[in-house]
C-alpha positions as CSV (number, residue, x, y, z in Angstrom):
1,X,76.0,88.5,106.3
2,X,74.2,87.6,103.1
3,X,74.2,84.1,101.8
4,X,72.4,83.6,98.5
5,X,71.3,80.7,96.3
6,X,72.6,79.8,92.8
7,X,69.9,81.7,91.0
8,X,70.7,84.9,92.9
9,X,74.4,84.3,92.2
10,X,73.7,84.0,88.5
11,X,71.8,87.3,88.5
12,X,74.7,89.0,90.2
13,X,77.2,87.5,87.8
14,X,75.1,88.7,84.8
15,X,74.9,92.2,86.3
16,X,78.6,92.2,86.9
17,X,79.4,91.2,83.3
18,X,76.9,93.8,81.9
19,X,77.8,96.8,84.0
20,X,81.2,96.6,85.8
21,X,84.5,97.2,84.0
22,X,87.1,95.5,86.2
23,X,90.8,96.4,86.7
24,X,92.8,94.6,84.0
25,X,89.5,93.7,82.4
26,X,89.1,90.6,80.4
27,X,85.5,89.3,80.3
28,X,86.2,85.5,80.3
29,X,87.9,85.9,83.7
30,X,84.5,86.9,85.2
31,X,82.2,84.1,84.1
32,X,82.4,82.4,87.5
33,X,83.6,85.1,89.9
34,X,84.2,84.8,93.6
35,X,81.8,87.5,94.9
36,X,82.7,88.5,98.4
37,X,80.2,89.3,101.1
38,X,82.1,89.8,104.4
39,X,85.5,89.2,106.1
40,X,87.0,88.9,109.5
41,X,90.8,88.8,110.3
42,X,92.6,87.0,107.5
43,X,89.3,85.3,106.3
44,X,87.0,86.3,103.5
45,X,83.6,84.8,102.9
46,X,81.8,84.8,99.6
47,X,78.0,85.2,98.9
48,X,77.7,81.4,98.7
49,X,79.0,81.1,102.3
50,X,82.5,79.6,101.5
51,X,85.4,81.1,103.5
52,X,88.9,81.6,102.3
53,X,92.2,82.7,103.9
54,X,93.1,86.0,102.2
55,X,96.6,85.0,101.1
56,X,97.4,88.4,99.5
57,X,95.7,90.9,101.8
58,X,93.3,91.4,98.9
59,X,95.8,93.5,96.9
60,X,98.7,93.7,99.4
61,X,96.7,96.3,101.4
62,X,94.5,94.9,104.2
63,X,97.3,95.0,106.7
64,X,95.3,94.8,109.9
65,X,92.8,92.3,108.6
66,X,89.1,92.5,107.7
67,X,86.2,93.5,109.8
68,X,88.0,95.9,112.2
69,X,85.2,97.7,114.1
70,X,87.8,100.3,115.2
71,X,88.2,101.5,111.7
72,X,84.5,101.6,111.0
73,X,84.0,103.6,114.2
74,X,86.8,106.0,113.2
75,X,85.2,106.6,109.8
76,X,81.7,107.0,111.3
77,X,82.9,109.4,114.1
78,X,84.6,111.6,111.5
79,X,81.7,111.5,109.1
80,X,79.4,112.7,111.9
81,X,81.7,115.6,112.5
82,X,82.4,116.5,108.9
83,X,83.1,114.0,106.2
84,X,85.0,116.3,103.8
85,X,86.5,119.7,103.8
86,X,88.5,121.7,101.3
87,X,92.2,121.4,102.0
88,X,93.4,123.8,99.3
89,X,95.2,127.1,100.1
90,X,94.4,128.4,103.5
91,X,92.4,125.4,104.8
92,X,93.2,122.2,106.7
93,X,91.6,119.7,109.0
94,X,92.6,118.0,112.3
95,X,92.8,114.4,111.2
96,X,95.1,115.2,108.2
97,X,97.4,117.3,110.4
98,X,97.6,114.5,112.9
99,X,98.1,111.8,110.3
100,X,100.9,113.7,108.5
101,X,102.7,114.1,111.8
102,X,102.2,110.4,112.6
103,X,103.5,109.3,109.2
104,X,106.6,111.5,109.5
105,X,107.3,110.0,113.0
106,X,107.2,106.4,111.5
107,X,109.2,106.9,108.4
108,X,112.9,107.6,107.6
109,X,114.7,110.1,109.7
110,X,115.4,112.4,106.8
111,X,111.7,112.8,105.8
112,X,110.0,116.1,106.3
113,X,106.6,116.5,104.5
114,X,103.6,114.5,103.4
115,X,101.3,115.1,100.4
116,X,98.2,112.9,100.6
117,X,96.8,111.3,97.5
118,X,94.1,108.7,96.7
119,X,96.2,105.8,95.4
120,X,99.7,104.5,94.8
121,X,99.4,105.5,91.2
122,X,98.8,109.1,92.2
123,X,101.6,108.9,94.7
124,X,104.1,107.8,92.1
125,X,102.9,110.3,89.6
126,X,103.2,113.1,92.2
127,X,106.7,111.9,93.2
128,X,107.9,112.2,89.7
129,X,106.4,115.7,89.3
130,X,107.9,116.7,92.6
131,X,111.4,115.5,91.5
132,X,111.1,117.7,88.4
133,X,109.8,120.6,90.3
134,X,112.7,120.3,92.8
135,X,115.3,120.3,90.1
136,X,113.7,123.4,88.5
137,X,113.9,125.2,91.9
138,X,117.6,124.2,92.1
139,X,118.3,125.7,88.7
140,X,118.7,122.4,86.8
141,X,115.6,122.3,84.6
142,X,117.3,119.9,82.2
143,X,117.0,117.1,84.9
144,X,113.7,115.7,83.7
145,X,114.1,112.0,83.1
146,X,113.1,109.1,85.3
147,X,114.9,105.7,85.5
148,X,112.6,102.8,86.3
149,X,113.3,99.0,86.4
150,X,112.3,95.9,84.5
151,X,109.5,93.9,86.1
152,X,108.6,96.8,88.4
153,X,105.0,98.0,88.8
154,X,104.3,101.6,89.7
155,X,100.6,102.3,88.8
156,X,97.9,102.8,86.2
157,X,98.1,106.4,85.1
158,X,99.8,107.0,81.8
159,X,103.1,108.2,83.4
160,X,103.1,105.4,86.0
161,X,102.2,102.8,83.4
162,X,105.2,104.0,81.5
163,X,107.3,103.6,84.7
164,X,106.0,100.0,85.0
165,X,108.6,97.6,83.5
166,X,106.0,95.1,82.5
167,X,105.2,95.3,78.7
168,X,101.6,93.9,79.0
169,X,100.7,97.2,80.8
170,X,101.7,99.2,77.8
171,X,99.9,97.4,75.0
172,X,97.3,99.5,73.2
173,X,97.9,102.5,75.5
174,X,100.7,104.1,73.5
175,X,102.4,106.2,72.8
176,X,103.9,106.2,76.3
177,X,105.2,109.2,78.2
178,X,108.7,110.3,77.0
179,X,111.7,110.7,79.3
180,X,110.9,107.6,81.3
181,X,113.4,104.9,80.6
182,X,114.0,101.4,81.9
183,X,117.1,99.6,83.0
184,X,118.3,96.8,80.8
185,X,120.8,94.0,81.1
186,X,124.1,94.6,79.4
187,X,124.9,92.6,76.2
188,X,127.9,91.1,78.0
189,X,126.7,89.6,81.3
190,X,130.2,90.0,82.7
191,X,129.6,93.8,82.6
192,X,127.1,93.5,85.5
193,X,128.7,94.5,88.8
194,X,127.7,93.6,92.3
195,X,125.3,91.0,93.8
196,X,122.2,90.1,91.8
197,X,118.7,90.3,93.1
198,X,116.4,87.3,93.0
199,X,115.3,88.1,89.4
200,X,118.9,88.5,88.3
201,X,119.0,92.3,88.3
202,X,122.1,94.3,89.3
203,X,122.5,97.8,90.8
204,X,125.0,98.5,88.1
205,X,122.2,98.5,85.5
206,X,120.9,101.7,87.1
207,X,124.3,103.3,86.8
208,X,124.5,102.2,83.2
209,X,121.1,103.8,82.5
210,X,122.1,107.1,84.1
211,X,125.3,107.2,82.1
212,X,123.5,106.2,78.9
213,X,120.9,109.0,79.3
214,X,123.4,111.6,80.7
215,X,123.4,112.3,84.5
216,X,122.7,115.9,83.8
217,X,119.3,114.9,82.4
218,X,118.1,112.4,85.1
219,X,115.8,113.7,87.8
220,X,115.2,110.5,89.7
221,X,115.4,106.7,90.0
222,X,112.3,104.9,91.2
223,X,112.5,101.4,92.9
224,X,110.2,99.1,94.8
225,X,112.1,97.6,97.7
226,X,110.4,94.3,96.7
227,X,109.0,94.1,93.1
228,X,105.5,93.0,94.2
229,X,103.1,92.8,91.3
230,X,105.9,91.8,89.0
231,X,106.5,88.6,90.9
232,X,107.8,89.3,94.4
233,X,111.4,89.7,93.5
234,X,113.6,90.5,96.5
235,X,116.8,92.5,96.6
236,X,120.3,91.3,97.5
237,X,121.8,92.6,100.8
238,X,124.0,95.2,99.0
239,X,121.5,96.3,96.3
240,X,119.9,99.4,97.8
241,X,123.1,100.5,99.5
242,X,124.7,100.4,96.0
243,X,121.7,102.2,94.4
244,X,121.9,105.0,97.1
245,X,125.6,105.4,96.4
246,X,124.9,105.6,92.6
247,X,122.2,108.2,93.0
248,X,124.5,110.3,95.2
249,X,127.4,110.0,92.8
250,X,125.3,111.4,89.9
251,X,123.1,113.9,91.8
252,X,119.9,111.9,91.2
253,X,117.0,111.6,93.6
254,X,116.0,108.1,94.8
255,X,112.2,107.5,95.0
256,X,111.3,104.4,97.1
257,X,107.9,103.0,95.9
258,X,106.8,101.6,99.3
259,X,103.1,101.3,98.2
260,X,103.3,97.6,99.0
261,X,106.2,97.5,101.5
262,X,105.3,100.5,103.7
263,X,103.9,100.0,107.2
264,X,105.3,96.7,108.2
265,X,105.1,94.3,105.2
266,X,108.8,93.4,105.2
267,X,109.2,93.2,109.0
268,X,110.3,96.8,109.2
269,X,108.0,99.8,109.3
270,X,109.6,100.8,106.0
271,X,111.6,98.4,103.9
272,X,114.8,100.3,103.2
273,X,115.4,100.4,107.0
274,X,116.6,96.8,106.6
275,X,119.7,98.1,104.8
276,X,120.1,101.5,106.6
277,X,119.2,103.4,103.4
278,X,117.3,106.6,103.3
279,X,115.5,107.6,100.0
280,X,114.7,111.2,99.0
281,X,111.0,110.6,98.3
282,X,108.8,107.7,99.6
283,X,105.5,106.8,98.0
284,X,102.8,105.0,100.0
285,X,99.2,103.8,99.8
286,X,97.5,100.5,100.6
287,X,98.4,99.8,104.2
288,X,98.1,103.4,105.4
289,X,94.4,102.7,105.8
290,X,94.5,98.9,105.3
291,X,92.3,99.5,102.3
292,X,89.3,100.5,104.4
293,X,89.2,103.9,102.6
294,X,91.3,104.8,99.5
295,X,94.4,106.9,100.4
296,X,98.0,107.3,99.5
297,X,100.8,109.8,99.9
298,X,104.2,110.8,98.8
299,X,106.7,111.8,101.5
300,X,109.6,114.1,100.8
301,X,112.9,114.7,102.6
302,X,113.3,117.8,104.7
303,X,115.6,119.2,102.0
304,X,112.8,119.0,99.4
305,X,110.2,120.2,101.9
306,X,112.3,123.2,102.7
307,X,112.7,124.0,99.0
308,X,108.9,123.9,98.6
309,X,108.5,126.2,101.5
310,X,110.6,128.9,100.1
311,X,109.4,129.1,96.5
312,X,108.6,132.6,95.1
313,X,105.0,133.6,94.5
314,X,105.2,132.8,90.8
315,X,106.4,129.2,91.5
316,X,103.6,127.7,93.6
317,X,103.5,123.9,93.8
318,X,100.5,123.6,91.6
319,X,99.8,119.9,92.3
320,X,96.4,119.1,93.7
321,X,93.6,116.6,94.1
322,X,90.1,117.4,95.4
323,X,90.4,114.5,98.0
324,X,93.9,115.2,99.1
325,X,94.1,115.1,102.9
326,X,90.5,113.8,103.1
327,X,89.4,114.1,106.7
328,X,87.6,110.7,106.9
329,X,90.4,108.8,105.2
330,X,92.8,110.6,107.5
331,X,90.9,109.6,110.6
332,X,90.8,106.0,109.4
333,X,94.5,106.1,108.5
334,X,95.4,107.4,111.9
335,X,93.5,104.7,113.8
336,X,94.9,102.0,111.4
337,X,98.5,103.0,112.2
338,X,97.7,103.0,115.9
339,X,96.4,99.4,115.5
340,X,99.6,98.4,113.7
341,X,101.6,99.8,116.6
342,X,99.4,98.6,119.5
343,X,99.3,95.0,118.2
344,X,103.0,95.0,117.2
345,X,102.0,93.8,113.7
346,X,105.4,94.7,112.3
347,X,107.1,92.2,114.6
348,X,104.3,89.7,113.8
349,X,105.0,90.2,110.1
350,X,108.6,89.2,110.6
351,X,107.9,86.2,112.8
352,X,105.1,84.8,110.7
353,X,107.0,85.6,107.5
354,X,109.9,83.7,108.8
355,X,107.6,80.8,109.6
356,X,106.1,80.8,106.2
357,X,109.5,81.1,104.5
358,X,110.9,78.2,106.5
359,X,107.9,76.2,105.6
360,X,108.3,76.9,101.9
361,X,111.9,75.8,102.0
362,X,111.1,72.7,104.0
363,X,108.4,71.6,101.5
364,X,110.0,72.7,98.2
365,X,113.8,72.9,98.5
366,X,114.1,69.4,96.8
367,X,110.9,69.6,94.8
368,X,111.4,69.0,91.1
369,X,108.8,71.6,90.1
370,X,109.6,74.6,92.4
371,X,112.6,76.9,92.4
372,X,113.7,80.4,93.5
373,X,111.9,80.6,96.8
374,X,112.1,84.2,98.1
375,X,110.7,85.8,101.3
376,X,111.2,89.1,103.1
377,X,109.1,89.6,106.1
378,X,105.5,88.7,105.2
379,X,105.8,88.8,101.5
380,X,107.0,85.7,99.6
381,X,106.9,83.9,96.3
382,X,108.3,81.0,94.3
383,X,108.6,80.0,90.7
384,X,107.1,76.8,89.2
385,X,109.0,74.9,86.5
386,X,108.3,72.0,84.1
387,X,111.1,69.8,85.4
388,X,114.5,69.9,87.0
389,X,117.5,68.3,85.2
390,X,120.3,67.3,87.6
391,X,122.9,68.5,85.2
392,X,121.2,71.6,83.7
393,X,119.3,72.9,86.7
394,X,115.7,74.1,86.3
395,X,113.9,74.4,83.0
396,X,110.8,76.6,83.1
397,X,108.3,75.7,80.5
398,X,104.8,74.8,81.6
399,X,102.2,77.3,82.7
400,X,101.1,75.7,86.0
401,X,100.6,78.9,88.0
402,X,96.9,79.3,87.2
403,X,96.3,75.6,88.0
404,X,98.0,76.0,91.4
405,X,96.1,79.2,92.1
406,X,92.8,77.5,91.3
407,X,93.5,74.4,93.4
408,X,94.5,76.5,96.4
409,X,91.3,78.4,96.1
410,X,88.9,75.5,95.5
411,X,90.5,72.8,97.5
412,X,92.6,74.6,100.1
413,X,90.4,77.6,100.7
414,X,93.3,80.0,100.2
415,X,93.2,82.9,97.8
416,X,96.5,84.2,96.4
417,X,97.9,85.6,93.2
418,X,100.1,84.3,90.4
419,X,102.2,86.2,87.9
420,X,103.0,83.8,85.0
421,X,104.5,80.7,86.7
422,X,105.2,82.6,90.0
423,X,103.0,82.1,93.0
424,X,102.8,85.0,95.4
425,X,101.8,85.5,99.0
426,X,101.3,88.4,101.4
427,X,98.6,87.7,104.0
428,X,97.4,90.4,106.5
429,X,100.0,91.3,109.1
430,X,97.7,89.9,111.8
431,X,97.9,86.3,110.5
432,X,98.7,83.6,113.1
433,X,100.8,80.4,113.1
434,X,97.8,78.2,112.5
435,X,96.7,80.2,109.5
436,X,100.3,80.2,108.1
437,X,100.4,76.4,108.5
438,X,97.1,76.1,106.7
439,X,98.4,78.1,103.8
440,X,101.5,75.9,103.6
441,X,99.4,72.8,103.6
442,X,97.2,74.3,100.8
443,X,100.2,75.2,98.6
444,X,101.9,71.9,99.0
445,X,98.7,70.0,98.1
446,X,98.2,72.3,95.1
447,X,101.7,72.0,93.7
448,X,101.7,68.2,94.2
449,X,98.3,67.8,92.6
450,X,99.1,70.0,89.6
451,X,102.7,69.0,88.9
452,X,102.4,65.2,89.5
453,X,99.6,64.6,87.1
């Protein structure tokens, strides 16, 4: 533990501004940063000694909570043996073999093989490449396109930025990658078919996109079960069953981006279990190690795995990263998944998520400045609005999200994230009832303070 005075804090801030380029960098955001020092459970403490509830698991990833000695020990034990080995052709290591088997045992019944990466971005990039590779093996090289969705987030590489259906992530990085297209609402709203998601999206928009591009050219559709970074937009009960049916109808692979939802976040080990849907490829990261060491993966069905096993010598799967199947990351991942199982954190995510969701509805169902409350397991969000007209419904208009976020941090000691006027939550899976109630008290105070002035 290191607690510093204001002068030392200023020196750290100056060094930060001078030397460190942050993700989504914008210098004015870092004039008064919260600089973290240590954490325990759902709590984080900054260098000034102030503690906060981590209301977003940092970036959706610290599933088992902060300060887990078991994970530090797992890393140290492996480093003492051998920190890194080459895992290219003809080499492997014990932790990676064990972790791959464990992941397969936890995921969908049709899954058959794991390729380890360093991040969710790499996982999604690899999944897209694998889909193209698979269709080439199947004698359909024209199937090269990827269908992605509006408001989705899939990563920070050039290809995954193109997949991301959030235009701010494209600005100044163009031209974007060709053959990646996004769903769009039809000109006539009556042409949408099915039950809409919380953001007004329909499964039929995916079918429209496949038909518009030509099914013979589409390799895969990629979907987050819950659109996390885009605003925590939850699906309807029928949405993913409909998407699976559409993909089967047109011979298109379904990639489930479970970078946020994998390993318990939605109250199931993997989110599509809620609707009895099995994807063809699953992408993961974040909770596989709870963020203690960077790691991700894409998981392929047995059909795709078997196709990769039988390629001719001139068609090797030439996809690789130096740190793929990193022994230390694998050892941490294996111990992390054991903690999730031993402490029944998936069930806790469901029960604490339901408590949080019920609390949000109790506080805000009749609130004039809150609408569209959504919650699935331990991931939740709501939208803030300028006012509610009894005849016209809600009228969004004022940017109060940042003010709510600031009030929660400064007055309620809760750190969370906002996207526009949407306030988002995803605390560690180990959160308890008292901490959930403290978060609810903080968000109520923040919304009332900001919207009633």
